N, C-alpha and C positions, 0 to 999 in steps of 0.2 A: 504493499500500499504506500502511495506517495506521502511523504511527510507534509503535514499541514501545520501552519502557525495559528490557525483559528482555534476557538475554544473547544474543549472536548465535552463529552456527555455529562461530566461531573462538575463542569464549570471551572476547569483548570486550563491555563496556558502553560504547558510543561509543568513545572513545580509551583507556579504562581497562580493565584485566584482563589477559588472556593468561597464559602460563606461561613464566616466566624462571627456569630451574632448572639446577643442576649436572648434568653429563652422566650422573653415576652414578644419578641419579633419573629419567632420561628414560624408561626402560622401565616403572618403577613408575607414573609419572604417565600415560603413554600407555595402559597397561593399564587404569587407573582410568577414563580418558576413554572407553575402549571399553565398559566394563562398567556404569558407574553408572546410565545411563538405562535400559538393558535390564533391570537388576535392580529399580530404583525403580518402573518402570512395570509390572512383572509382577504378576499377580494374587496369586501366592504371597507375594511380599514385602509387598504392600499389605495382605493379610489378616492376616499376622503382626504387621506394624507397627501397624495400627489396633487389633488386639486388645490389644497391649501398652500402647498409649496409653490405651486405655479401662480395662483391668483392673489395670494396674501403675502408670501415671503418674496416673490419676484424671481423664482428660479426658472431656468437654470442660471447660475451666476456665470459671468463671462470668464473665459480663458484668454487672457490678454498677453500678447507677445510684447515683452519689454525690450524695445530695440536698443536703447542706450545702455541699459544694464547688461544686455547680451554682449554688446561690443566690449564693455569693460571686463567682463568675466570670461570671455572667450568660449561662449556656448550659445545655444538657442534657448533662452529663458522665457518661460511662460508663467504667468501669475494667475492662480486660481483665485478669483475675486470674491471671497466670502464677506469681505468688508462691505459689499454692495447689497447684502441681504437686508430685508426689513429688520430693524433694531441694530444693525451695524456689525453683526458677527455671525459665525457658524452656529451659535448656541440655539437659535430659533428652530433649526432642523430637528433637533432633539426634543425641545420642549413641546412642539406641536404634536410629535408622535406620542410622547408620554402622557400628555393631557387627554388625548383620544383614548389611550389605554386605560387611564384612570376612570374616565366616564364609563367605558364599557365594563369596568369592574365594580361600578356603583359607588365609587368613592366620592365624598362630598367636600373635602378640604385638601388644599395643596400646601406643602411646605417645600422649601428649597434652601440651599446654601449658595453663597456667591463670594468671589474674591474681588475680581476687577469690576463686578457688577453687571457684566454682560449677560451672564446666565440668569441673574436676578431679574434683569429688565426683560429678557426673553420669557421667563416664567410668568412675571407679572402681566406681560402682554397677552399670553395665551389664556391666562386666567380671566382677564377682562373680556377677551373674545368669547370665552365659554361660560362667563358669569359664574365663576367659582371663587370662593374666599382664598386668599393667598398670604402666607407668612414667609418672609425671607430673612434668613440669618446671615449677618455679615460682621466680620471682625471690626472692632471700633476703629482700628488704624485704617482699614480699607474704606470705612464709612467716611473718614476724613479725607483720604486721598482720591476717592472716587465720588466726590460730592454730587457731581452732575448726574451720575447714574442712580444715586440714592433718590434724588428728586424726581427722576423719571419713574422709578418704581412707585414712589408714593403718588405721583400724578396718575399712574395707571391703576391705583386702588390697593396696592399691596401694603401690608404692615411690615416695615423694616425694623428688625430687632438687632441693635448693635450688641456685639459680644465683647466683654471686657476681660475674659480669662486668657491665660497663656500669652502668646505674642499678638493677640487680637487680630489674626489674619485668617486665612482660609481654613486651616486645620481646626481652628477653634470654632469657627462658624459651623463647620461639619459636625463637630462634637455636639453643639447645641441642637442642630437639626435632628440628630439621632436621638438625643434625649427627648426631644418633642415627640418624635415618632414612637418611642417607647411608651410615652404617656397616652397616645391617642392612636393605637395601631388599627383599630377597626375602621374608622372613617377617614383616616388620613392617607394620602398617597404622597410619597417623598419623591419629587423629581430631582434626581441627582444630575449634576451638570457635566460630569466627565465620566471616563471609562474607569471609574474607581468604585469602591464599595463591594458589598457581597454579590456573589452571583444570584441573579442574572444581570445585574446592572452593567458591568463592563461590556457584556456581549450585546445587551439591548441598545445601549448608547452607541456602540460601534455600528450596529446595524442601521440605526436611524441616521447616523452621520455618513453612512456609506453612499448616500446620494452624491457626495463630493467626488468619490472616485468613479462612480457610475457615469457621471457627467464628464469627467476628465477623459474617459475611454472614448466617448462619442465625439467630444470636441477635438481631441488630439487627432483622431482619424480624419475628421473634416479638414483640419489645418495642415496636417503633415503626411497623411496617407497611411499612418499606422496608429494603432490604438494604445500603445504603451510608450512611456518615456524611458530614457536611460537612467535618469535620477528623479526621485521624489524627495522633497524637502519640506519639513514642517517644524514648528515649535512644539515642545512637549512639556506639560506640567502634569496634570492628571492624564491628559492625552486624547481628548475627544476629537479635536480637529485633525490631529496626526492619525488617529484611528480611521477617520473618515477618508482621509487622503490615501491611505495605503490599503484600504480594506479589499478592493478587488485585485490588488497586485501583490498581496503579502506572500503568496506562494509562487509567484512568477519570478524565477531566478534571473530573467533578463533585466529586472528593474532593481537598481540600487536604491536603498532607503537611508536617508540622513535625517536624524532628529537633533534639534537644537534645544538644550535645556538651560535653565537660568543659573549662571555661574555666580551671580551676585558679585562680591569682591574677589571671587576666585574659588574654584572648586576645592582647593586644599587649605583655604583660610579659616574654615569654620563659619564664615559668613556667606552662606551659599544656599541655593535651592537645587543644586545639581545632584539629584538623588541617585541617578545611575552611577555617577562617579563616586559619590560619598556615602551611599547607603549600603545596608546589608539586609539579609532576609529577616523579615519580621511580619507582624500583623498590624494593620492600620485600617480603621473604619470598615472592618468586616472582611478584609481580603488579605491573603498572604502575598506579600510583594516585597520590593526593596524599600527600605525605610531608613531615613537618617535618624540614628539613635546612638546613645552613649553605650559604654560596655555593660551597663546595668539594664539596657533595653528601654530606657526613658527616651521619649522623642526629643530630638534636637530641633529647635525652632528653625524653620527655613528663612532665609533672607534673600530678597530680590527687589530690585526697583520696580518690577512688574507684579502687580497684585494678583494677576491671573496665573502666574507660574510659581507663586510663593507658597509652595506646598512641600512637606517633607517626605512624600511618597510618590508613587508613580503607578499608573495603570498596569495590571498584571500582563496585558498583551505586550506592552512595551518593555517591561522587565524581561519577559521571555525572549523577545526578538533581540534585545541587547545581549542577554547572556548567551544566546545561540549564535551570536554574530551575524544575524540576519540584517541588522541595522547598524550603522555607524552613529554613534551619539557624541556630539560635540558640546562642550560647555562654553557658553557665551557670557561674558562678564557684563555688568551694568553699563560700563562706558562704551563697549563694543555695540551693544544694542542701541543706545542713544544715537551713536554716530551713524549706524546703519539706517535708522529711521530718517534722519536728516538726509542721508544720501539718496534713499528711495524717493523722498519728497522732492528734492532738487533735480533728480535725474529723470523721474517718470511722473511727477505731479501727483503722487499718491502718498498721503500721510497715513502710515500703518499704526495699528495698536502696538503698544510696547511689547506685547507677547509676540506678535508676528515679526516685530523688529529683530528678535533673536534668530529667527530663521533667515532673514535677510543678511544678518551678520555672519552667518555660517558660510555664505558664498565666498568670503575672502579666505577661508581656510581650505577651499577645494581647488583641485587641479583638473579642469575639464578639457576634453578634446573639443575642437572647434565645431564638430557636427553633433555633439551631445545635446539631446533634448532634455531639458531640465524643467520640471514642474514644481513650483513652490507655492504653497497655500498661504495667502494673506488672510489670516483667520478673522481679522477685525479691523475696524477703522480707528483712527487716532484721536477722534474728538474728546473722548474721555480722559486722554492722557495729556492734554495740552498744558495743564499746569505743571506737570512733571517735566515735559520737554522744555518748557520755557525756563524752569528753575534749574535745569541741568544742561543748558545749552553750551556751557563750557566744555562738556564732554564731546561735543560734536565736531571739534577740530575746525577745519576750514569752513564747515557749513554753519557754524554757530555764530556768524558775525552780523546778524540782523539786528 
């Protein structure tokens, strides 16, 4: 049998994954495991999901040939423009699918966690669309540095609950969301924003985001005459935009995969979110994966300029493909990401999210052949990060002189 990097029947990617959950959530997670594939693969779901992606989200998102960046990096660079989706990122692909599933399962209340706020905004958006109450947990530090998205969530009708424990970032928001879920397991559906958490969430989120690679195949064939690239590149924190980018190519050995994680001040400094470089096997938020932890197993707080990548774990799919050398994982420091964001802005007129800027920064660490086709996912737009870009323009080198 041909080796596959997709999830197995027990919810594992190699040695990573599974469902390590409190007893009180057992029934809720088991019910979700029984239902999610039946619903996601049904014609009724698929028709409604695809109609909303087309008419509400604005898909397909364009595959844009970046001419000037191609010349600079010596390749044929195409940008998958998830930043042009409704709400400004890839997150909406997942939240639409999960809220349709929640309704089919009879749930009446939605909770979510968010870091950069894009998943929170996308969840609040679909809850407004479907007339369901919504509570979003966000670390107090992220509430402060992503103020615009907090106000968007509130305008959409969501209750935003700032979390003041720990580092007051994404990990802590996830902790609080899980506590809420434990207290209200019957009526509540937890819309997780990335390929993390107990099975079936990593697989479910990857499937819902796989619309990205599904479109890449069609668009690339239309533009180049072949339906696969030589290289796929994406930023990775929890890993949903990366999972969506690689989903239909993960077992295709012709395609090289490059993931860019948040190095913070440096992967070896202790001030980092580069989990694949700095983590080791552990359990985090219901999944066995790579986790940044001290020798006693206590979680080390992640540090990154990017709120969306500021997470001390990694999705089990990505932990596995890194361990199996299916993907090359590069650590991108804060200053490299900021400079790359300014570079894309000045060379192509696209202001990316800070998360996406990490993938852009990975280009300078690559050696491409002239005819290599490279597809890089711009997972979100940079409106939410303007305060950070302005206050850190000293990191942008020659681009920071405005």
